[in-house]
SEVEXVEX-963988 format. One record per residue: residue in three letters; x, y, z of N, C-alpha, C, O in turn. Coordinates in steps of 0.2 Angstrom, whole numbers, plus 2048, in hexadecimal, padded with zeros to 3 digits. Example, Ala and Ser with C-alpha at 12.3 -4.5 7.8 and 13.67 -1.06 7.14 Angstrom:
2
ALA8427E482783E7EA8278427F08278477EF82A;SER8407F58238447FB824840800827843806828;
! end
This chain:
435
METCD50A03F1CD40A53EACCE0A33E7CCA0A83E6;LEUCCC09D3E5CC609C3E3CC009E3E5CBB0A13E1;VALCBE09D3ECCBA0A03F1CB80A83EFCB30A93EE;TYRCBD0AC3F0CBF0B13F0CBB0B53E9CB80BA3E8;ASPCBE0B03E3CBB0B33DCCB50B23DBCB10B53D7;ILECB30AE3DFCAA0AB3DECA70B13E1CA20B43DE;ARGCA80B33E7CA60B93ECCA50BF3E7CA00C23E6;ARGCAB0C03E4CAD0C73E1CA80C63DACA60CB3D7;PHECA70C13D7CA30C13D2C9C0C13D2C980C43CF;GLYC9A0BE3D9C940BF3DCC920C53DCC8E0C73D9;LEUC960C93E0C950D13E1C950D43DBC900D83DA;VALC980D33D5C980D63CFC910D63CCC8E0DA3C8;ILEC8E0CE3CEC880CD3CBC820D23CEC7E0D53CB;ARGC820D33D6C7E0D63D8C7E0DD3D8C780E03D8;VALC850E03D6C850E73D4C820E93CCC7F0EE3CA;LEUC830E53C8C810E43C0C780E33C2C740E73C0;ALAC770E03C5C700DF3C7C6C0E63CAC670E83C8;LEUC6E0E73CEC6D0EE3D1C6C0F43CBC670F73CA;HISC730F43C7C710F93C3C6C0FA3BDC6A0FE3BA;ILEC6B0F13BDC660F03B7C5E0F33BAC5B0F63B6;CYSC5D0F23C0C570F33C3C570FC3C3C520FE3C1;PHEC5C0FF3C4C5D1053C7C5B10A3BFC5810F3BF;PHEC5F1083B9C5D1093B3C571083B1C5410D3AF;THRC531023B2C4D0FF3AFC491043B3C461083B0;LEUC471053B9C4410B3BCC451123BAC411153B8;LEUC4C1143B9C4D11B3B6C4911B3AEC461203AD;ILEC491173ABC461173A3C3E1183A6C3A11C3A4;ALAC3C1123A9C341123ABC331193ADC2D11C3AC;SERC3711D3B1C341233B5C351283AEC3112D3AF;TYRC381273AAC3A12D3A5C3412A39EC3312E399;SERC311253A0C2E12339AC27128397C2312939C;PROC2512A393C2012E393C1A12C392C1612E38E;SERC18127394C13122395C1112039DC0C11E39F;ALAC181223A1C1711F3A6C131253ACC1512A3AC;ASNC0E1223AFC0A1273B4C0812D3B0C071323B4;ALAC0812E3A9C041343A7BFE1353A7BFB1303A6;GLUBFB13B3A8BF513C3A8BF113C3A1BF413F39D;PROBEC13A39FBE913B399BE9142397BE914639B;THRBEB144391BED14A38FBE914C388BE9147384;VALBE6153386BE4155381BEA15937CBEB15F37C;THRBEC155378BF3158375BF215B36EBF715E36B;GLYBEB15C36BBE915F365BE215E365BDE15A367;ALABE0165360BDA166360BD8168357BDC16C354;ARGBD4165354BD316634EBCC16734ABC816434E;ALABC916A346BC316B343BC416B33BBC916D338;GLYBBE169338BBE169332BB7168330BB3166334;GLUBB516A328BAE168327BB0164320BB416531C;THRBAB15E31FBAA15A319BA4157319BA115531E;GLUBA2158312B9B156311B94158315B8F154316;GLYB9515F318B9016131CB9015F324B8C160328;ILEB9715B325B9715832CB9E15C32EBA415B32B;THRB9D160334BA2162338BA515E33CBA115A340;ARGBAC15D33BBB0157340BB515B344BB915F342;PHEBB315934CBB715B351BBC156352BB9151352;VALBC3156351BC8152355BCC15535ABCE15B35B;LEUBCC15035FBD1151365BD614C366BD4146366;ASPBDC14E366BE314A366BE414736FBE414B373;LEUBE3140370BE413F377BE913C378BEB139373;SERBED13A37EBF313737EBF0130381BF412B381;GLUBE9130384BE712A387BE012B384BDE131384;ASNBDC124383BD6124383BD312738ABD612538F;VALBCC12B38BBC912C390BC112C38FBBE12E38A;PROBBF129395BB712A394BB4131393BB7136395;PHEBAF13138EBAD13838CBA513938DBA213438F;ARGBA113E38EB9B13F38DB9A146388B9E14B388;ILEB95146384B9314C380B8C14F382B8714C383;TYRB8C154381B85158382B8415D37BB8915F378;THRB7D15E379B7C165375B78167377B73165379;LEUB7A16E379B7417337CB71178377B74179371;ALAB6C17C378B69181374B69187379B6B18637E;ASNB6818D375B67194379B6C19637EB6C195384;PROB7319837AB75196373B7718D373B76189377;TYRB7918C36CB7A18636AB8218536CB8618936B;ARGB8217F36FB8A17D372B89175370B8417236F;LEUB90173371B9116D372B9616D377B9A171377;VALB9516837DB98168383B9B162382B9715D37F;LEUBA3160383BA615B383BAA15938ABAF15C38A;ASPBA915538FBAB152396BAF14E393BAE14A38E;LEUBB614F397BBC149396BBD14839DBBE14D3A1;GLNBBC14039FBC013E3A4BC613D3A5BC913A3A1;GLYBC91413ABBD01423ADBD51453A8BDB1453A9;ALABD41483A2BD714B39EBD91523A0BD61563A4;LYSBE015339CBE215939FBE415D398BE515A394;TRPBE5163397BE6168392BEB16A391BEE16D395;ALABEF16838ABF616A389BF816F384BFE171381;LEUBF1172382BF117737DBF217E37EBF0182379;GLYBF417F383BF6189384BEF18A387BEC18738B;LYSBEE191383BE7195385BE1190384BE118C37F;LYSBDD191388BD718E388BD0190385BCA18E387;GLNBD1194381BCD19837BBCF196375BD5197375;METBCC193370BCD194369BC8196365BC2197367;LYSBCB19835FBC6199358BC6194355BCB192353;ILEBC0192353BBF18B34EBBC18F347BC018F342;ASPBB7191347BB4194340BB419033BBB5192335;ARGBB318B33CBB2185337BAB181338BA917E33E;GLYBA8181333BA117D332B9D17E337B9A184336;LEUB9B17B33CB9517E340B99181346B97186348;ALAB9E17E348BA218234EBA518734DBA9187349;GLYBA418D353BA6193353BAC194357BB1197355;ALABAC19335DBB2193363BB118D367BAD189367;LEUBB818D36BBB918536FBBB18A376BBF18F376;ARGBB918837BBBB189382BBC182388BB917D388;PHEBC118238ABC317D38EBC417F396BC6185398;GLYBC317B39ABC217C3A1BC21763A4BC11713A1;TYRBC11763ACBC11703B0BBA1703B2BB71753B5;PHEBB616B3B0BAE16B3B3BAE16A3BBBAB16D3BF;GLNBB41643BCBB51613C3BBB1613C2BBE1623BD;PROBBF15F3C9BC715F3C8BC81583C4BCD1583C1;ASPBC41533C3BC614D3BEBC314E3B8BC314A3B4;THRBBF1543B6BBA1533B0BBD1593ADBBD15E3B1;ALABC11593A7BC215E3A1BBB15F39EBB715A39C;ARGBB916639DBB4168398BB616C392BBB170392;ILEBB316A38CBB516E387BAE171385BAA16D385;VALBAD178383BA617A380BA817C379BAD17F379;ILEBA417B374BA617D36FB9D18236DB9817F36E;ASPB9F18736AB9918C367B97189360B9B18735C;LEUB91188360B8E185359B8A18B356B8518E359;ILEB8B18C350B8819134CB82190349B80194345;ALAB7E18934BB7818834AB7518034DB7917C34F;PROB6F18034CB6E17A350B7017434DB70173346;THRB7316F351B7816A34FB76162354B7416235A;THRB7715E351B76157354B7C154353B7F15734F;VALB8014F357B8414C355B84145352B82140354;ASNB8714634BB87140347B8A13A34AB8613534A;GLNB9013934DB93134350B99136354B9D13B352;ALAB9A13235ABA113335CBA512C35EBA2127361;PHEBAB12E35DBAF12635DBB6129360BB812F360;VALBB9123361BC2125363BC512035DBC311A35D;LEUBCA123359BD0120357BD611E35BBDA12135F;SERBD711735ABDC114360BE311635CBE4118357;PROBE811535FBF011735EBF1110358BF7111356;GLUBED10B356BEE107351BED10B34BBEF108346;THRBEA11034BBE8113344BEB119344BEC11B33E;THRBEC11C34ABEE12434ABF612434FBF8120352;ASNBF712A34EBFE129353BFC12A35AC0012935E;ASNBF512C35CBF312B361BEB12B363BE712B35E;TYRBE912A368BE112B369BDE131366BE0136368;ARGBD8131362BD5135360BCD135361BC913135E;LEUBCC13A365BC413B366BC014035FBC114635E;VALBBC13C35CBB8140356BB2140358BAF13B35B;VALBB0147356BA8149357BA614B350BA915034E;ASPBA214934DB9E14A347B9814E348B9314B34A;LEUB98154346B92159347B8D159341B9015933C;LYSB8715A342B8315A33CB7E16033DB7B15F343;PROB7C165339B7716933CB6E167339B6C164334;VALB6C16933EB6416733CB6016E33DB6217333F;THRB5A16D33CB5517333DB53175344B52170349;GLUB5217A345B5017C34CB4A17734EB4B176354;GLNB4517534BB4017134DB4216A34EB3E167352;ALAB4816834AB4B16234CB4F160352B4F15A354;PHEB52167353B5816735AB5416335FB4E16135F;HISB58161363B5615D36AB5D15E36DB6215C36A;PROB5D160373B64160377B65157378B61153379;LEUB6C157377B6D150376B7314D37CB7915037D;THRB72148381B76146384B7913E382B75139382;LEUB7F13F382B8413937FB87136385B8D138386;THRB85132389B8812F38EB8512738FB8012538C;SERB89123393B8811D395B8411D39BB8212239E;SERB8111639EB7F1163A3B821183AAB7F1193AF;ASPB881183A8B8B11B3AFB8F1223ADB941233B0;GLYB8C1263A9B8D12C3A7B9212D3A2B931333A0;TRPB9612839FB9C12939DB9D124397B9C11E398;VALB9E126391B9F123389BA411F38ABAA12138C;ARGBA4118389BAB114388BAC110383BB210E382;THRBA710E381BA610937CBA110D376B9C110377;LEUBA310E36FBA011136ABA010D365BA3107365;VALB9C110361B9910C35BB9E10D355BA0112354;LYSB9F108351BA510A34BBA2110346B9D110343;PROBA7115346BA611B342BA311833BBA4113339;LYSB9F11E339B9D11D333B9F11F32EB9F12532F;PROBA111F328BA6120323BA6127321BA012831F;ILEBAA12B320BAA13231DBB213531DBB7134320;ARGBB1139318BB813B315BBA13F31ABB714531B;PROBC213E31DBC5142321BC314A322BC314E31D;ALABC214B327BC3154327BCB157327BD0154328;THRBCA15D326BD115F324BD315E32CBD015E331;ASPBDA15E32CBDF15D332BE2164333BE8164336;LYSBDF169332BE216F334BE217033BBDC16F33D;PROBE6173340BE4175346BE017B347BE0180343;LEUBDD17B34DBD818134DBDA18934DBE018A34F;GLYBD718C34CBDA19334BBDD197350BDE195356;LYSBDF19C34FBE31A0354BDF19F35ABD919E35B;LEUBE41A035FBE11A0368BDE1A7369BE11AB366;ALABD91A836CBD61AE36DBDA1B1372BDF1AD375;ASPBDA1B7374BDE1BD379BDC1B937FBDF1B5383;LYSBD61BA380BD21BA388BCE1B3387BC91B1383;ALABD01AF38CBCC1A838DBC61A9392BC71AD397;LEUBC01A6390BBB1A4395BBC1A039BBBA1A13A1;LEUBC119A398BC219639CBC919639BBCB199397;PROBCE19339FBCC1903A6BCA1953AABCA19B3AA;PHEBC81913B0BC51963B6BC91993BBBCE1953BD;PROBC919E3BEBCD1A23C0BD019E3C8BCB19B3CB;GLUBD519D3CBBD71993D0BD419D3D8BD419B3DE;ARGBD21A43D6BCF1A73DBBC81AA3D9BC91AD3D4;PROBC21AB3DCBBE1AF3DBBC01B53D8BC51B83D9;LYSBBC1B73D1BBD1BB3CDBB71BE3CABB51BB3C5;ARGBB41C53CCBAE1C63CABAE1C73C1BB11CC3BF;VALBAB1C43BCBAB1C63B6BA51CA3B6BA01C93B8;THRBA71D13B2BA41D63B0BA01D73AAB9B1D93A9;GLNBA41D43A6BA21D339EBA11CC39CBA51C839C;THRB9A1CA39BB991C3399B971C1393B951C538F;SERB981BB391B961BA38AB8F1B738BB8C1B5390;SERB8C1B7385B841B4385B821AF387B7C1AD387;GLUB881AA389B881A238CB891A3391B8419F394;GLNB8D1A7396B8C1A639CB861A83A0B821AC39E;ARGB851A33A5B801A43A9B821A83AFB881A83B1;ILEB7E1AD3B2B7E1B23B7B7B1AF3BEB751AE3BE;ILEB801AD3C3B7D1AB3C8B7F1B03CDB841B43CE;VALB791B13D2B7A1B63D7B781B13DFB731AE3E0;ILEB7D1B33E3B7D1AE3E9B7C1B33EFB7F1B73F1;ASPB751B13F2B741B53F8B741B23FEB711AD401;PROB7C1B5400B7C1B2408B771B640DB781BC40F;GLYB721B240FB6D1B5414B6E1BA41AB741BA41C;HISB6B1BD41BB6C1C2421B721C641FB741C7419;GLYB761CA426B7B1CD425B7A1D3429B741D542A;GLYB801D842CB7F1DD42FB7D1DC436B7F1D943B;ALAB771E1436B731E243BB6F1DD43CB6C1DD442;ASPB6D1D8438B6A1D3437B6D1CC438B701CA433;PROB6D1C943EB721C443EB701BC43BB731B743A;GLYB681BD43AB651B743BB651B2440B661B5445;ALAB641AC43FB641A7443B6A1A7448B701A7445;VALB691A844FB6F1A9454B6F1A1459B6A19F45C;VALB7519F459B7719A45EB7C19B463B8119C461;GLYB7A19B469B8019D46DB811A546DB7C1A846C;SERB871A846EB881AE46EB8C1B1468B8E1B7468;LYSB8E1AD465B931AE45FB911AA459B951AA454;THRB8D1A7458B8A1A3452B861A544FB801A4450;TYRB871A9449B811AB445B801AA43EB851AA43A;GLUB7B1A843DB781A6436B7D1AB431B801A742D;LYSB7D1B1431B7F1B342DB871B342AB891B5424;HISB8B1B042FB921AE42EB921A742BB971A5428;PHEB8C1A342BB8A19D428B8A19E420B8C19A41C;THRB861A341FB831A4418B891A6414B8B1A340F;LEUB8E1AB417B911AF413B971AA411B9A1AA40C;ALAB991A5417B9F1A0416B9C19B410BA019A40B;ALAB96199410B9419440CB93198405B92194400;ALAB9219D403B901A13FEB981A23FBB991A03F5;LYSB9C1A53FDBA31A43FBBA619E3F8BA919E3F3;THRBA41983FDBA71923FABA21923F4BA51903EF;LEUB9C1923F3B991913ECB9A1963E7B9A1943E1;GLUB9C19C3E8B9F1A03E4BA519D3E0BA619D3DA;THRBA919A3E4BB01973E0BAF1933DCBB11933D7;METBA918D3DFBA81883DABA418A3D4BA51873CF;LEUBA118F3D4B9C1903CFBA01933CABA11913C4;LEUBA41993CBBAA19B3C8BB01963C4BB31973BE;GLUBAF1923C8BB518B3C4BB11873BFBB41833BB;ARGBAB1893BFBA61843BABA418B3B4BA01893B0;GLYBA61913B4BA61943AFB9F1993AFB9C19B3AA;TYRB9E19A3B5B9719E3B6B9A1A43B7BA01A53B8;ASPB971A93B7B971B13B9B931B13C0B8D1B13C1;VALB961B33C5B941B23CCB941B93CEB991BC3CD;LEUB8E1BB3D2B8F1C13D6B8B1BF3DDB861BC3DE;LEUB901C23E3B8B1C23EBB871C83ECB8A1CD3EB;SERB821C73EEB7F1CC3F0B831D13F4B841D73F2;ARGB851CD3FAB8A1D13FFB8F1CC3FFB8F1C63FD;ARGB961CF401B9C1CC401B9E1CE409BA21C940C;THRB9D1D140CB9E1D4413B971D3417B921D1415;ASPB9A1D341EB941D5422B901DA422B911DF426;LYSB8B1DA41EB881E141BB801DE41BB7F1D8419;TYRB7C1E441DB751E141EB721E3416B751E8414;LEUB6F1E1413B6A1E140DB631E040FB611DB412;SERB601E540CB571E340DB561DE408B591DC403;LEUB501DB40BB4E1D4406B4B1D93FEB4B1D63F8;ALAB4A1DE3FEB481E23F6B501E23F2B501E03EC;GLUB541E43F6B5B1E63F4B5E1DF3F0B601DF3EB;ARGB5D1DA3F4B601D33F2B5D1D23EBB601D13E6;VALB561D33ECB521D03E6B541D63DFB551D43D9;ASPB541DC3E1B561E13DBB5E1E03D9B601E23D4;PHEB611DE3DEB691DB3DBB681D73D6B6B1D83D0;ALAB641D03D7B641CB3D2B611CE3CCB631CC3C6;GLNB5C1D13CBB581D53C6B5D1D93C2B5E1D73BC;THRB611DE3C5B641E33C1B6A1E03BEB6E1E33BA;ARGB6C1DA3C1B731D73BEB701D13B8B731CD3B5;LYSB681D13B8B651CC3B3B681C53B4B6A1C23B0;ALAB671C43BAB6A1BC3BDB661B63BAB601B73BA;ASPB691B23B8B661AC3B6B631A73BCB5F1A33BA;LEUB651A93C1B641A43C7B661A83CCB6C1AB3CC;PHEB621A93D3B631AB3D9B631A63DEB5E1A23DE;ILEB671A53E2B6819F3E7B6A1A33EEB6F1A73EF;SERB651A23F3B641A73FAB681A13FEB6619B3FD;LEUB6C1A2402B6E19B407B6C19E40DB6D1A440F;HISB6A199412B6819A419B6919441DB6A18E41B;ALAB68196423B69190428B6519042EB68193433;ASPB6018F430B5B18F434B5D18E43BB6318D43D;LYSB5818D43FB5918B446B51189447B4C18B444;HISB5118444DB4B180451B4C181457B52182459;LYSB4618045AB45180461B46178464B48176469;ASNB4517545EB4616D45FB4E16C45CB4F16D457;HISB5316A461B5916A45EB5A16445BB6016245B;LYSB5615F459B57159456B5415944FB5415444C;ILEB5116044DB51160446B57162442B5B167444;ARGB5715F43DB5D160439B5B15E433B5715B431;GLYB6016142EB5F160426B5E166422B5C16B425;ALAB5F16541CB5F16A416B5916B413B56166410;ALAB57171412B5017240DB50177407B5417B407;VALB4C176403B4C17B3FEB4517E3FDB4017A3FD;TYRB451853FBB3F1883FAB3F18D3F6B421923F4;THRB3818B3F4B371903ECB311953EDB2E1943F3;LEUB2F19A3E9B2A19E3EAB2319B3E8B221973E3;SERB1F19C3EEB1819B3ECB131A13EEB151A53F2;GLUB0D1A13EAB081A53EFB041A23F5B011A63F9;LYSB0519B3F4B011963FBB071923FDB0918E3FA;ALAB09194404B0E18F408B0D187407B08185405;SERB12185407B1217B407B0F17940EB0B17440F;ASPB1217D412B1017B419B1018241EB1218741D;ALAB0D180424B0D185428B1418642BB1518C42D;ALAB1818242CB1F18342FB23188429B2718D42B;THRB22187422B2518B41EB2219141EB2519641D;GLUB1C19141EB1919841FB1B19D424B1B1A3423;ALAB1C19A42BB1F19D430B271A042EB281A542F;LEUB2A19C42BB3119D428B311A2424B341A7426;ALAB2D1A341FB2D1A841BB2B1AF41EB2E1B441C;ALAB261AE423B241B4426B2A1B742AB2B1BD42A;ARGB2E1B342EB341B4432B391B842DB3B1BD42F;GLUB3A1B5427B3F1B7423B3D1BE41FB421C241D;ASNB361BF41FB331C541CB331CB421B311D141F;GLNB341C9426B321CF42CB381D242DB381D7430;VALB3F1D0428B451D342AB451DB42AB471DF42E;ASPB431DC424B441E3421B401E8428B431ED42A;ALAB3A1E6429B351EA42EB3A1EB434B3B1F0437;LEUB3D1E5437B411E643EB471E943DB491EB442;TYRB4A1EA436B4F1EF436B4E1F4433B531F6430;ASPB481F8432B461FD430B471FF429B4A204428;VALB451FA425B491FC41EB4320041BB3D1FD41C;ARGB43204417B3C207414B3B20340CB3F200409;ASNB3620540AB34204403B331FC402B321FA3FD;SERB331F8407B321F2406B2A1EF405B281E9403;GLUB261F4407B1F1F2406B1E1F3400B1A1EF3FD;GLUB211FA3FDB1E1FB3F5B231F73F1B221F73EB;TYRB271F33F3B2A1EE3EDB251E73EEB241E33EA;GLUB231E73F5B1E1E03F5B181E13F1B161DC3EF;ASPB151E73F1B101E93ECB101E83E7B0B1E73E3;ASPB181EA3E3B181E93DCB1A1E23DBB191E03D5;VALB1C1DE3DEB1D1D73DDB171D33DFB161CE3DC;ARGB121D63E2B0D1D13E2B081D13DBB041CD3D9;LYSB091D83D9B061D73D2B0A1D53CDB071D33C8;ILEB0F1D43CEB131D03C8B121C83CBB0F1C53C6;LEUB121C53CFB101BF3D1B0A1BC3CDB0A1B63CD;ILEB061C03CAB001BD3C6B021BC3BFAFE1B93BC;SERB081BE3BDB0B1BE3B7B0C1B93B5B0E1B53B9;LEUB0B1B83ADB0F1B33ABB171B13ACB191AC3AC;VALB1A1B73ACB211B83ADB221B43B4B271B03B5;GLNB1F1B53B8B201B53C0B201AD3C0B241A93C1;ARGB1A1AC3BEB181A43BDB1E19F3BAB2019A3BD;THRB201A13B4B2419E3B0B2C19C3B5B2F1973B6;THRB2E1A33B8B331A33BCB3119E3C2B3619A3C2;METB2D19E3C6B2B1993CAB2B1933C9B2E1903CE;THRB2918F3C3B2A18A3C0B321873C0B341823C3;CYSB3618C3BCB3D18C3BCB4018B3C2B431863C3;SERB3F18F3C8B4018E3CFB411863D0B461833D1;ALAB3A1843CFB3817E3D3B3C1783CFB3E1723D1;ARGB3E17A3C9B421753C5B4A1763C7B4E1713C7;PHEB4C17A3C9B5117A3CDB521773D4B571743D6;ALAB4D1793D7B4C1753DFB4C16D3DCB4F1693DF;ALAB4916C3D8B481653D6B4F1603D4B5015A3D4;GLUB541653D2B5B1633D0B5E1643D8B641603D9;LEUB5C1673DBB6116A3E1B601633E6B651613E8;ILEB5A1613E8B5915C3ECB5C1543EDB5E1513F2;PROB5C1513E6B6214B3E5B6814E3E6B6B14B3EB;GLUB6A1543E4B721543E6B741553EDB791523F0;LEUB6F15A3F1B7015B3F9B6F1543FBB72154400;LYSB6C1503FAB6C14B3FDB711453FCB7113F3FF;LYSB761473F9B7E1453F9B811463FEB84141400;SERB8014D401B8514F405B8315040BB88151410;THRB7D15040CB7A152414B7214F415B6F14C411;ASNB7015041BB6914E41CB64153419B65159418;LEUB5D151417B59155415B51154419B4F14F41B;LEUB4F15B419B4915941CB42155419B42156413;GLYB3E15341CB3A14F418B36155415B3615B418;ARGB3215540FB3015940AB3515E409B3416440B;THRB3B15C406B40161406B40167402B4416C403;HISB3A1653FCB3916C3F9B321703FCB2D16D3FD;ARGB321753FEB2D179402B2E17F3FFB341813FC;PHEB28183400B261893FBB2218E401B1E18C405;ALAB221953FFB1F19A400B201A03FEB221A13F9;GLYB1D1A5402B1E1AC3FFB251AF401B241B5403;PHEB2B1AD400B301B0403B331B73FEB351B73F8;ARGB321BC401B331C33FDB3B1C13FAB3D1C33F4;VALB3F1BF3FDB461BE3FAB461BB3F3B4B1BA3EF;LEUB401B83F2B411B33ECB3A1B53E5B381B23E1;LYSB391BC3E7B341BE3E3B371C33DCB331C73D9;ALAB3D1C33DBB3F1C53D5B3A1C23CFB3A1BC3CE;PROB351C63CAB331C43C6B361BF3C0B331BB3BE;ASPB3C1C13BFB3D1BD3BAB451BA3BBB4A1BA3B7;VALB461B83C1B4B1B43C4B4B1AF3C6B4A1AF3CC;PROB4C1A93C4B4A1A23C8B4E1A33CEB541A63CE;SERB4A1A23D5B4D1A33DAB4C19D3E1B4619C3E3;VALB5119A3E3B511973EAB521993EFB5719C3EF;LEUB501973F4B531973FBB551913FEB5018E3FF;ILEB5B18F3FFB5D188403B5F18B40AB6319040B;GLUB5C18640EB5C187415B61180416B6017A415;METB67183417B6D17E417B6E17841DB7217441C;GLYB69179423B6A176427B6817942DB6617F42C;TYRB67176434B6517B43BB6C17C43DB7117843E;METB6C18343FB71185445B7018144AB7517F44C;SERB6A18044CB6717F454B6A176455B6C17345A;ASNB6B174450B6D16C450B7516C44EB7816F44A;GLYB77168454B7E166455B8116444EB8516844C;HISB7F15E44BB8115B446B8216043FB8615F43B;ASPB7D16443EB7B169438B8116F43AB85171436;ARGB81170440B85177440B8D175440B9117A43F;GLUB8E170441B9716D442B9616C43AB9B16E437;PHEB91169436B9216942FB9316F42BB9716F427;LEUB8F17342EB9017A428B9617F42BB99183427;METB9917E433B9E180434BA517E432BAA182434;SERBA517842FBAB17542CBAB177424BA6176420;LYSBB1179423BB417941BBB1174418BAE175413;LYSBB216E41ABB1168416BA9166416BA7163411;GLYBA616841BB9F16741BB9D16E415B9816C411;ARGB9F174415B9C178411B9E17740AB9A179406;TYRBA4174409BA6173402BA216D3FFBA216C3F9;ALABA0169403B9D162402B951643FFB931613FA;LEUB91168403B8C16C402B8B16F3FBB8716E3F7;METB901743FCB8F1793F5B921763EFB911773E9;GLNB961713F1B9716D3EAB901683E6B901663E1;ARGB8C1673EBB871653E7B8116B3E6B7C1693E3;VALB821713E7B7E1763E6B811783DFB7E17B3DA;ALAB881783DEB8B1793D7B891733D3B871753CD;GLNB8916E3D5B861693CEB801693CDB7E1683C7;ALAB7A16A3D3B7416B3D1B741703CBB7016F3C7;THRB771773CBB7617C3C8B7817A3C0B7317B3BC;ASPB7E1763BEB801733B9B7B1703B8B781723B2;ASNB7816C3BBB721673B8B6B16D3B6B6816C3B1;TYRB6A1713BAB661743B9B641773B2B5F1773AF;PHEB6C17B3B0B6C17F3AAB6D1793A4B6B17B39F;LEUB6F1733A6B6E16E3A0B6916A39FB6916739A;HISB6416B3A2B5F1673A2B5916B3A1B5416839E;HISB591703A2B551783A2B5617E3A0B571833A3;THRB5717D397B5B182396B57187395B5A18D395;ALAB50187394B4C18C393B4C19139AB4A197399;CYSB4D18F39FB4D1923A5B541983A6B571983AB;SERB5519B3A0B5A19F3A0B581A739DB531A739A;ARGB5B1AC39FB5B1B239BB5F1B2393B5F1B638F;ALAB641AC393B661AB38DB641A7388B681A6383;SERB5D1A538AB591A0386B551A6381B501A437D;
! end
């Protein structure tokens, strides 16, 4: 009987232990902090002593970085890994130096807040308050007006690109704790899940024209019986379109189907849409199948090398091959413009975009030697639109062809082009029609 009681007691103990473990796990699973993602739970702005203070409430402390931009004046705030919990993603502020706020995802793991500024501005200080002094984490950014002459674009980051350690905040009377104003009816952000052409753009939206090379009767480079360059370029263009839309750009494709366009029509398309940037996508072939790698081409009156001059000649003869009229008239006009100051400024901006592209492309694919090349490519001759031609690789090379045919390869390559586009507008603000 004693043995039975001991066994029964042991069973009761084990059952109790299992219940305790179960309820412990249940409580942990419902704990607000368990496995929770950092979240933006509040946003406020106010003005004190000539300082505009912007405050974000955060469920957790997150690394961040800050930029100030001109033409128009903006504050860009990136938050690593943060989610947005404030409903609509455009807000009116209209306090101090701040006009409006927009939110979107710069990258899947990076939240971006853009604040329109009504005047030249610098960041007076930025710091994080911990829950020891507040009910939650608070990211505070103080903005101070400066003259146009004194304004310089600011990049506030650490050595790895993210701010984690901050100086002690300067004393200042608290700004108003009043929430941001009424939500706007239509948000520029978040970005659409599917590509959607924006017909009405704000002054700050950059217009990007993507030009899938060749099309229709012009297949471009051909490998085998069914592998056409025109299909490669269109698939890559649609991938890039989606990425740029997700970053807040207004994106237009010169063609969306297997359609032929003359070189003059492609240039005219970018000009009439007042594009800030023109990106023409191509994939060449070579008699030497071992040749592989991407390259970036920009316009120049003199070719960088004989091979590039020959490539430009092949691309430029497309209109003649397919009996397109008026191309020579257009060429005569462009030649006159080439000597103008406007054209030369545009060529400089094109070269700057090429310089942003090359280190990014290197992260995802092989590059040709002398990666930036130049010649008189007719498709790049829009006199007032910075333009580049990207040879994504060689269809004649098995490695390049397999890379470009795969969704993974196209995604990796176009992601680098999208990042280079961001870098270009961030670092070269003067190279835009909005400037």
